[in-house]
N, C-alpha and C positions, 0 to 999 in steps of 0.2 A: 413689507419693510421699505421705508422711504429710501429712494435712490439705490435700491439693491441692484437694479439692472442698469449700470452706467456705461457698459461697454457694448459695442456692436461692430460687426465687420463693415468695412467701407464698401460703398456701392457706387455704381456709375450714375451720375446726375442726369444722364440722358435716357438710358434704358432701364435703370433700376436694378440691374444685375450686380451681384457681388464681384468685386475686382480683386485680382491678385496683387501681392505686394510688389510695388515698383522696384525695378532692378537697374543696375548701371547699364547704360547702352552698350551695344556691341562695339561701336566705334568710340573709343575713349577720347575725351577732350580735357583741356586744361581745367576749365571750370564747367562742371556738369551737375545735373540733378538725376536722380533715379527716375526711370520712366516705366510706363506700362501701357498695354493696349487692351481695350475692352472688346468683347465679341461684336458690339455694334459698330466698331470702327473708331471709337473715340480714343484719343491719346491723353494720358495724364502724367503729370510730373509731381514730385514731392519736394516741398520746402519744409524740412523738419523744424526750422526755427520760427517760421512765420514772418521773418524780417526781409526775405529776399523774394517776395511773391512776384515782383515785376520781372525779375530774371527768370523765375520759373514759368511765367506766362510766355515769355519769348522762347524759352527752351521747348515748351510743349508745342507751340505753333511751328517752329522750325523743324522739330522732329516729325510733326504731322505732314510737313511738306518734303519729307525725305532729305532734310538738310539743305534744301534749296532756299538760301537766304533771299535771293532776288524775288522769288515767288512769294515768300512769306511776307516781305515788306509791302508787296502790292495788294495784299488781301485786306478787306475791310470787315470789322466785326459785324455780326448779324447778317450782312449782305453775303459774305463768303464763308463764314464759320460761326459756330456757336460756342460759348464758353460757360463754365460753371465751376464751383469750388466746394470743397468740404473742409470745414475747419475742425480744430481740436483732434487732429489725427496724430496718433502716436506711431512713429516709424518702428520702434523697437518691438511692440506687440502686434502691430498691424491691426489696430483697433481705433474706432472713434470713441473718445472719452467724453461723455456728455457734460460732466462736471468740470472738465478742463484741468483736473488734478488727479494724479495717480500715484499713490504711495508717497505723497509729499512732493511729487515732481510735477511742475507745471507743463501742460501739454499745449503747445502752440503750433504744431505742424499743420500744413495745409496741403491738400491734394487739389491741383488745378487741372481742369479738363478742357480739351479743345476737340471739336468735331467739325470737320470740313463738310460743306454742302456737297452733294453728289457730283455736280458739274465741276467743282473745283478739285475734288478728289480724282476725277478722271483726267483733268488737265495735268495734275501733279504726276499721275502715273505715266502720261505720255511724254513728259519733258524730262523725267528723271533719267540720268545716264549712269550706267554701271561703270566701275573703274576701268574695265577693258574697252569702254566706248560703245557698248551695245545699248540701244534704246530699249527701255522696259516697255512692253506693250500695254495697251489699255487693260485695266483690271478685268478679270474674267468673272463678271457678275452674272448670276442666273438671268436668262432672258425673260421677257414677258412682264416686267414690272417697271413702271416709270413713276418716280416720286413726283409729287406735286411741286409746282414752283414755289419759291420762298414767298411768304406773304409780305406784301409791301408794308413799310413802316407806317404806323399810325401817327398822326399829328399829336405831339405831346400837349399841345395847347387846346385840343378839342374838348368839348363838353362831354364828359363821360356819362354813359347811361347806366343807371342802377338796375340790375336784373331782379326779377321776381319770378315765382313759379308760374304764374299765369302767362306772363310774357313769353317765357321759355316754352311753355306748352303750346302757345299759338304758333310760334316759329317752327316747332317740331311738326305739328300737324300740317302746316303749310309747306313742309319740306324746304324751308328757307335756309339753306346752308350758309349763304352770304350773311344773312341777318344774324345767325347763331355765331358765326366766326367773329363778326364785328362786335357783338355783345361780349364774347369771350375775352377779347382784348381790352374791353372796358371793365369787365367784372368776371373774374375767374370762377366765382360761385356758380356760374352757369353749369359747370360740370356736375356739381352736387344737385342742382335742380333737375338736370336731365336724369341723373341716377335715381332720384326719387320718383320720376315718372315711370320707371320700370315696374314699380309696385302697382300694377294695374291688372285686374282680373281678365281684361280683354286681351287675348293673344295677339290680335292684329296691332293693337296699340303698343304692346311691348316690343314686337318685332320692328315696328317703324321707329320707335325710340332708339333701339339698339343700332339700327342702320344709321340714323342721323348722328348719333354719338360718334360712330366710326368715321363718318364723313367730316364732321367738324374737327375731330381730334387729328385727322390726317393733315389738315391745314394748320391747326394750332402747333403741331409738332415741328413745323418748319422753322419756328422761332422759339417756342417754349416747350420742348419735349419733356422737360422735368414734370410739368403739371400733368401731362398724359401718363407718364410713368407712375405718378402718385395715384392717379385714378385706377390704373391697373392693379396696383397693390391693394387699394381699398376693395376692389371687386373680388380679388382672390381671397382677401380676409373674410369678406362676407360669405363667400362660397364655403369656406372652411368652418364657419360658425354654425353649429348644429341647431342653434336656437333661432336662426333667422331663415326666412324663405329665400330661395335662390332665383326668384322670378327675374328673368331677363339678364342675369349676370353672365352666364356662359355665352349667350348670344352676343352680348356687348363686348366681352373679351375677344371673341372671335372676330367681330367686326373691326375693332380697333387694331388688332394685330394684322388682319388682312389688308387694312387700309395703308399701313406703314410697316410692312415686314422688314424693311431695311433697317429700321430703328428698334422695333419691338419684337422682332422674330424670336429672340431668345426666350420670350415668355411662353412660346408654343408648348414646350415640353412640360410645363407646369399644368397644362390642361389634361395630360395623359391620365392621371389618377381618376378623373371624373368620367372616363370612358368605361369604367368598371362598375359604376353605380347605376342602377336601373333608372332612377329619377333624372339623371343627367346624361345618360348614354347617347340618346338621339341628338341632343343639343351639342354635345362635344363632337360627335361625328360631323354635324353640320359645320361647326367651327373649323374643324380640320380641313374640310372640303373647301371652305372659303379661303383659308390661308394657302392651300395647295393650288388654287387657281393662278396665283402669281409666283409662289415660292414652294414648289413641290419638294425641293431639297430639304426644307425645314421638317417636313413630315418624314422623309426617308432617313433623316439624321437621327430619328428616334427609334426605339424598338416598336415599330408600327405593325409588324406582320400579324400579330394577334388581332389587330383591329379588323383585318380583312375577313376574319372568320365570321363576322356578323352578317356576311352574305347568306349564311345558312341560319336564318332566324325567322321566327314566326311573326315578328312585328314588321309590317311593310314599311313603316317610317324609318326604322333602323336600317333595313335592307336598302331602301332608296338613298339614304344619305351615305351609306357605305359605297354604293355604286357611284355616286358623285365623286367620292374620294378616290375610288379606284381609277376612274377615268382621268382625273386630274393629276394623279401621280404616275399615270401610264403603267398600271399594275398588270403587266403581261403575265406574271406568274399566276394570276387568277382568271385568265381569259376563258378557260373551259367552264368554270363555275358561272361566270357572267353570261356566257352563251346559253346556259341552261335556264336563264331567267328571262330570255327574250320574249317569251309568250306569257309571262306572268301579268295578269290583268288587275292585280290588286292596286287600289288607288292610294296615292301618296300626296299629302299636302306639304309643299315646300315653301320657303320664303326666299325670294331673290330681290335684293335692293329694297327690302322693307315691304314688299308686296307679296301676297299669297299666290301660289301657282299650283293648280291641280294637275297631276300627272299620274302615271302608272309605273310600276316596277319595270315592266317590259320596255317602256320608252326610255327610262333611265339606263337600262341595260344597253339599249341600242346606242345611246349617246356615249356611254363609257367605251363600248367596242369601237366606235368611230374614232375616239381620241387615241385609243391603243393602236388602231390600225395606222393612224397618222404617224405615231412614234415608230412603228415597225418599218414604214416606208422610208423614213429618214435614215434609219440604220442599215437599210438594205443597200449593198454596194451596187 
């Protein structure tokens, strides 16, 4: 039926996750908009009429700066923060109405999003003062991850290069991340061309492509995270399509999230169902291990304990990737089982940074135990 599905829940323009209905702020003001916060750190405000979008923009930016007006006016768009908007939002039903009309009622609402760059967010946390005069400390972010610097602005007068599959393939094979990123800012179709390169019967080619997509998307996301979010949605949709092959999809999803877990970490939990399917189990465990290298908290925030049972499996590849995960999330609870695998000589082929690495279950067990021992040393008084 035409236009049967005209409603959809609103989503964050940066990470793609569904967002809750914006609510009045805790600190009431004379003129205010309802506000909300996404899991990725973005702030959004709602203008139900669509006529006060300028005020909503200012409100979102000031709210993101913890009501520090001086800091907000010093910030520059793109250099210090990213913005986005969703139109045809109905505040009453908390839905985006594609047709702009619901039961004879015009829908003109706008959700306006602001996301501070990491360095600005940290400055904001340091300079914000509570009412009693106490300085709020720097945000307690999980250690070990450093987001890439914001990509410099491209000259709007430059001669744009039109992408094609062969050009993208040459850049991927040459591991030319700079060339891919430059081409992405000229032609966003590069993402689709790289996705098509995943349909390759050669395992090494698929792993290299997945790695390069992750590296390129990490830099693209500093200015245009919405395009990366769209790519992740397409990859998940392809994974769920029983009529299509999932060559390279799980690997690419893991690479993209691992490259920017500060923005796309919320997608991690959507990989969990694929850990129960035999065809995608090993790849999903590899993806979890990649994400856990910088953000083990994202794994521990899920019902992950059943994943560790794969240590007792006949498939050495599955055991090996589970060992990588155990070491990176410091799975002390499985130390005894890991120690029993130290002398396991079964060979395992892994991929790191797009390149194959031949190792054994025993060596991976030793590496996991070393990481766990480091964790125990830090917690010993």
